[in-house]
ChimeraX commands (.cxc) that place a marker at each C-alpha (Angstrom):
marker #1 position 0.31,0.00,0.40 radius 0.5
marker #1 position 1.19,3.49,-0.45 radius 0.5
marker #1 position 1.07,6.29,1.52 radius 0.5
marker #1 position 0.93,9.25,0.96 radius 0.5
marker #1 position 4.98,11.51,1.65 radius 0.5
marker #1 position 5.55,13.04,5.20 radius 0.5
marker #1 position 8.35,16.05,5.84 radius 0.5
marker #1 position 8.44,17.61,3.17 radius 0.5
marker #1 position 12.08,19.30,1.61 radius 0.5
marker #1 position 13.48,22.01,-0.56 radius 0.5
marker #1 position 16.25,21.31,-2.58 radius 0.5
marker #1 position 18.67,22.89,-5.22 radius 0.5
marker #1 position 21.96,21.46,-7.14 radius 0.5
marker #1 position 24.15,25.08,-7.03 radius 0.5
marker #1 position 26.94,23.93,-9.55 radius 0.5
marker #1 position 27.95,20.59,-7.61 radius 0.5
marker #1 position 26.86,20.91,-4.26 radius 0.5
marker #1 position 22.93,19.41,-3.53 radius 0.5
marker #1 position 21.76,21.87,-1.26 radius 0.5
marker #1 position 19.21,20.28,0.30 radius 0.5
marker #1 position 16.71,21.15,3.76 radius 0.5
marker #1 position 14.35,18.45,5.57 radius 0.5
marker #1 position 11.60,19.60,7.64 radius 0.5
marker #1 position 8.97,17.56,9.55 radius 0.5
marker #1 position 9.02,13.11,9.93 radius 0.5
marker #1 position 9.92,11.70,6.94 radius 0.5
marker #1 position 8.44,8.39,5.83 radius 0.5
marker #1 position 9.85,5.70,2.81 radius 0.5
marker #1 position 7.44,8.29,-0.07 radius 0.5
marker #1 position 9.63,11.90,0.44 radius 0.5
marker #1 position 12.92,9.50,0.28 radius 0.5
marker #1 position 11.92,8.10,-3.05 radius 0.5
marker #1 position 10.37,11.55,-4.18 radius 0.5
marker #1 position 13.27,13.21,-2.66 radius 0.5
marker #1 position 15.25,10.48,-5.07 radius 0.5
marker #1 position 13.34,10.90,-7.86 radius 0.5
marker #1 position 13.98,15.28,-7.93 radius 0.5
marker #1 position 18.18,14.40,-7.19 radius 0.5
marker #1 position 18.11,11.62,-10.26 radius 0.5
marker #1 position 16.57,14.98,-12.45 radius 0.5
marker #1 position 18.52,17.18,-11.44 radius 0.5
marker #1 position 21.80,15.99,-11.90 radius 0.5
marker #1 position 20.78,14.12,-15.45 radius 0.5
marker #1 position 20.29,18.02,-16.14 radius 0.5
marker #1 position 23.82,18.71,-15.17 radius 0.5
marker #1 position 27.25,17.41,-16.50 radius 0.5
marker #1 position 29.19,16.94,-13.42 radius 0.5
marker #1 position 31.19,14.01,-12.51 radius 0.5
marker #1 position 31.40,14.13,-7.82 radius 0.5
marker #1 position 29.70,16.32,-6.64 radius 0.5
marker #1 position 28.98,17.11,-2.76 radius 0.5
marker #1 position 25.06,17.45,-0.62 radius 0.5
marker #1 position 25.03,19.77,2.01 radius 0.5
marker #1 position 21.71,18.58,4.60 radius 0.5
marker #1 position 20.33,21.15,6.81 radius 0.5
marker #1 position 18.13,18.31,9.19 radius 0.5
marker #1 position 17.74,21.27,12.49 radius 0.5
marker #1 position 14.10,21.58,11.59 radius 0.5
marker #1 position 14.36,17.07,10.28 radius 0.5
marker #1 position 12.27,15.06,12.81 radius 0.5
marker #1 position 13.90,12.28,12.04 radius 0.5
marker #1 position 12.22,8.86,9.91 radius 0.5
marker #1 position 10.27,5.59,9.85 radius 0.5
marker #1 position 11.87,2.52,9.26 radius 0.5
marker #1 position 11.00,2.17,5.62 radius 0.5
marker #1 position 11.99,6.01,5.26 radius 0.5
marker #1 position 15.56,4.08,6.80 radius 0.5
marker #1 position 15.69,1.53,4.75 radius 0.5
marker #1 position 14.77,3.06,0.81 radius 0.5
marker #1 position 17.31,6.18,1.79 radius 0.5
marker #1 position 20.32,3.83,2.62 radius 0.5
marker #1 position 19.87,2.18,-1.09 radius 0.5
marker #1 position 19.54,5.52,-2.09 radius 0.5
marker #1 position 22.66,6.86,-0.65 radius 0.5
marker #1 position 24.57,4.14,-1.92 radius 0.5
marker #1 position 22.83,4.53,-5.55 radius 0.5
marker #1 position 24.41,8.29,-4.93 radius 0.5
marker #1 position 27.81,6.90,-4.05 radius 0.5
marker #1 position 27.49,5.01,-7.05 radius 0.5
marker #1 position 27.00,8.32,-9.59 radius 0.5
marker #1 position 29.44,10.74,-8.27 radius 0.5
marker #1 position 28.67,11.66,-4.43 radius 0.5
marker #1 position 32.28,12.35,-3.12 radius 0.5
marker #1 position 31.21,14.61,0.77 radius 0.5
marker #1 position 28.23,14.93,2.73 radius 0.5
marker #1 position 28.07,17.05,5.79 radius 0.5
marker #1 position 24.72,17.00,7.96 radius 0.5
marker #1 position 23.90,19.71,10.01 radius 0.5
marker #1 position 22.26,18.59,12.91 radius 0.5
marker #1 position 22.99,21.26,15.55 radius 0.5
marker #1 position 22.75,19.55,19.19 radius 0.5
marker #1 position 20.59,16.42,17.99 radius 0.5
marker #1 position 22.22,13.41,18.61 radius 0.5
marker #1 position 19.21,11.08,17.48 radius 0.5
marker #1 position 19.02,13.03,14.09 radius 0.5
marker #1 position 23.38,11.51,14.20 radius 0.5
marker #1 position 22.24,8.76,14.96 radius 0.5
marker #1 position 20.11,8.03,12.40 radius 0.5
marker #1 position 21.75,9.39,9.76 radius 0.5
marker #1 position 24.64,7.54,10.26 radius 0.5
marker #1 position 22.42,4.43,10.00 radius 0.5
marker #1 position 21.42,5.71,6.23 radius 0.5
marker #1 position 25.20,6.60,5.12 radius 0.5
marker #1 position 28.35,4.30,4.53 radius 0.5
marker #1 position 31.64,5.99,5.85 radius 0.5
marker #1 position 33.58,5.11,2.59 radius 0.5
marker #1 position 37.03,5.58,1.86 radius 0.5
marker #1 position 36.28,7.82,-1.25 radius 0.5
marker #1 position 32.92,8.91,0.30 radius 0.5
marker #1 position 33.12,11.59,3.71 radius 0.5
marker #1 position 30.91,12.73,5.90 radius 0.5
marker #1 position 30.83,15.60,8.13 radius 0.5
marker #1 position 28.42,16.23,10.71 radius 0.5
marker #1 position 28.26,20.16,11.74 radius 0.5
marker #1 position 26.50,22.63,13.83 radius 0.5
marker #1 position 25.57,24.98,11.07 radius 0.5
marker #1 position 26.00,25.77,7.02 radius 0.5
marker #1 position 29.15,28.28,6.98 radius 0.5
marker #1 position 31.22,25.28,8.92 radius 0.5
marker #1 position 29.54,22.96,6.16 radius 0.5
marker #1 position 30.98,25.29,3.48 radius 0.5
marker #1 position 33.74,25.95,4.36 radius 0.5
marker #1 position 35.06,22.33,4.94 radius 0.5
marker #1 position 33.76,21.41,1.12 radius 0.5
marker #1 position 35.43,24.69,-0.49 radius 0.5
marker #1 position 38.08,23.29,1.40 radius 0.5
marker #1 position 37.77,19.82,-0.50 radius 0.5
marker #1 position 36.91,21.52,-3.99 radius 0.5
marker #1 position 33.74,22.09,-3.98 radius 0.5
marker #1 position 31.92,25.44,-3.97 radius 0.5
marker #1 position 28.29,27.02,-5.24 radius 0.5
marker #1 position 30.16,29.02,-7.52 radius 0.5
marker link #1:1,2 radius 0.2
marker link #1:2,3 radius 0.2
marker link #1:3,4 radius 0.2
marker link #1:4,5 radius 0.2
marker link #1:5,6 radius 0.2
marker link #1:6,7 radius 0.2
marker link #1:7,8 radius 0.2
marker link #1:8,9 radius 0.2
marker link #1:9,10 radius 0.2
marker link #1:10,11 radius 0.2
marker link #1:11,12 radius 0.2
marker link #1:12,13 radius 0.2
marker link #1:13,14 radius 0.2
marker link #1:14,15 radius 0.2
marker link #1:15,16 radius 0.2
marker link #1:16,17 radius 0.2
marker link #1:17,18 radius 0.2
marker link #1:18,19 radius 0.2
marker link #1:19,20 radius 0.2
marker link #1:20,21 radius 0.2
marker link #1:21,22 radius 0.2
marker link #1:22,23 radius 0.2
marker link #1:23,24 radius 0.2
marker link #1:24,25 radius 0.2
marker link #1:25,26 radius 0.2
marker link #1:26,27 radius 0.2
marker link #1:27,28 radius 0.2
marker link #1:28,29 radius 0.2
marker link #1:29,30 radius 0.2
marker link #1:30,31 radius 0.2
marker link #1:31,32 radius 0.2
marker link #1:32,33 radius 0.2
marker link #1:33,34 radius 0.2
marker link #1:34,35 radius 0.2
marker link #1:35,36 radius 0.2
marker link #1:36,37 radius 0.2
marker link #1:37,38 radius 0.2
marker link #1:38,39 radius 0.2
marker link #1:39,40 radius 0.2
marker link #1:40,41 radius 0.2
marker link #1:41,42 radius 0.2
marker link #1:42,43 radius 0.2
marker link #1:43,44 radius 0.2
marker link #1:44,45 radius 0.2
marker link #1:45,46 radius 0.2
marker link #1:46,47 radius 0.2
marker link #1:47,48 radius 0.2
marker link #1:48,49 radius 0.2
marker link #1:49,50 radius 0.2
marker link #1:50,51 radius 0.2
marker link #1:51,52 radius 0.2
marker link #1:52,53 radius 0.2
marker link #1:53,54 radius 0.2
marker link #1:54,55 radius 0.2
marker link #1:55,56 radius 0.2
marker link #1:56,57 radius 0.2
marker link #1:57,58 radius 0.2
marker link #1:58,59 radius 0.2
marker link #1:59,60 radius 0.2
marker link #1:60,61 radius 0.2
marker link #1:61,62 radius 0.2
marker link #1:62,63 radius 0.2
marker link #1:63,64 radius 0.2
marker link #1:64,65 radius 0.2
marker link #1:65,66 radius 0.2
marker link #1:66,67 radius 0.2
marker link #1:67,68 radius 0.2
marker link #1:68,69 radius 0.2
marker link #1:69,70 radius 0.2
marker link #1:70,71 radius 0.2
marker link #1:71,72 radius 0.2
marker link #1:72,73 radius 0.2
marker link #1:73,74 radius 0.2
marker link #1:74,75 radius 0.2
marker link #1:75,76 radius 0.2
marker link #1:76,77 radius 0.2
marker link #1:77,78 radius 0.2
marker link #1:78,79 radius 0.2
marker link #1:79,80 radius 0.2
marker link #1:80,81 radius 0.2
marker link #1:81,82 radius 0.2
marker link #1:82,83 radius 0.2
marker link #1:83,84 radius 0.2
marker link #1:84,85 radius 0.2
marker link #1:85,86 radius 0.2
marker link #1:86,87 radius 0.2
marker link #1:87,88 radius 0.2
marker link #1:88,89 radius 0.2
marker link #1:89,90 radius 0.2
marker link #1:90,91 radius 0.2
marker link #1:91,92 radius 0.2
marker link #1:92,93 radius 0.2
marker link #1:93,94 radius 0.2
marker link #1:94,95 radius 0.2
marker link #1:95,96 radius 0.2
marker link #1:96,97 radius 0.2
marker link #1:97,98 radius 0.2
marker link #1:98,99 radius 0.2
marker link #1:99,100 radius 0.2
marker link #1:100,101 radius 0.2
marker link #1:101,102 radius 0.2
marker link #1:102,103 radius 0.2
marker link #1:103,104 radius 0.2
marker link #1:104,105 radius 0.2
marker link #1:105,106 radius 0.2
marker link #1:106,107 radius 0.2
marker link #1:107,108 radius 0.2
marker link #1:108,109 radius 0.2
marker link #1:109,110 radius 0.2
marker link #1:110,111 radius 0.2
marker link #1:111,112 radius 0.2
marker link #1:112,113 radius 0.2
marker link #1:113,114 radius 0.2
marker link #1:114,115 radius 0.2
marker link #1:115,116 radius 0.2
marker link #1:116,117 radius 0.2
marker link #1:117,118 radius 0.2
marker link #1:118,119 radius 0.2
marker link #1:119,120 radius 0.2
marker link #1:120,121 radius 0.2
marker link #1:121,122 radius 0.2
marker link #1:122,123 radius 0.2
marker link #1:123,124 radius 0.2
marker link #1:124,125 radius 0.2
marker link #1:125,126 radius 0.2
marker link #1:126,127 radius 0.2
marker link #1:127,128 radius 0.2
marker link #1:128,129 radius 0.2
marker link #1:129,130 radius 0.2
marker link #1:130,131 radius 0.2
marker link #1:131,132 radius 0.2
view
C-alpha cells in the first residue's frame, strides 16, 4: 500500500553541491520523491562528482521504511559521483544516529556533521566543492 508523503524538503543543485533542507518526520514516500528529484537534477547537469549539504535542524527523523529506502538511495548516489556529505544537525544526537545508519563511511566518500551551514560550506570548499 502506498501512503502519502510525510514531511517535506527544499532541494537545489548549485554548481556541484546539492543543498537540501529537510523538515518534519519522513516516510519512505518522501525519500522516494527526494531521490527522484536528485536524479532528475543530476541528469540535467554534466557534473562527475558532487557533494551535498543536508540541513536537518528542522527534520524530525524517519520511519524504519524510510531508513531502509534512504540507505539504498544514498548508495546509488555514491555510484553517481557523491564524494562529500555535510550534515547540519545542531545538537541533535538522535538525528546523527539515524543519519549514520543510512550513510556509509567509505574510503572514497566522506561525511561530516556540523552545527551550522557556514562550517559545512567551508569544509566543502576546502575539498574542492563550491556553490558557484
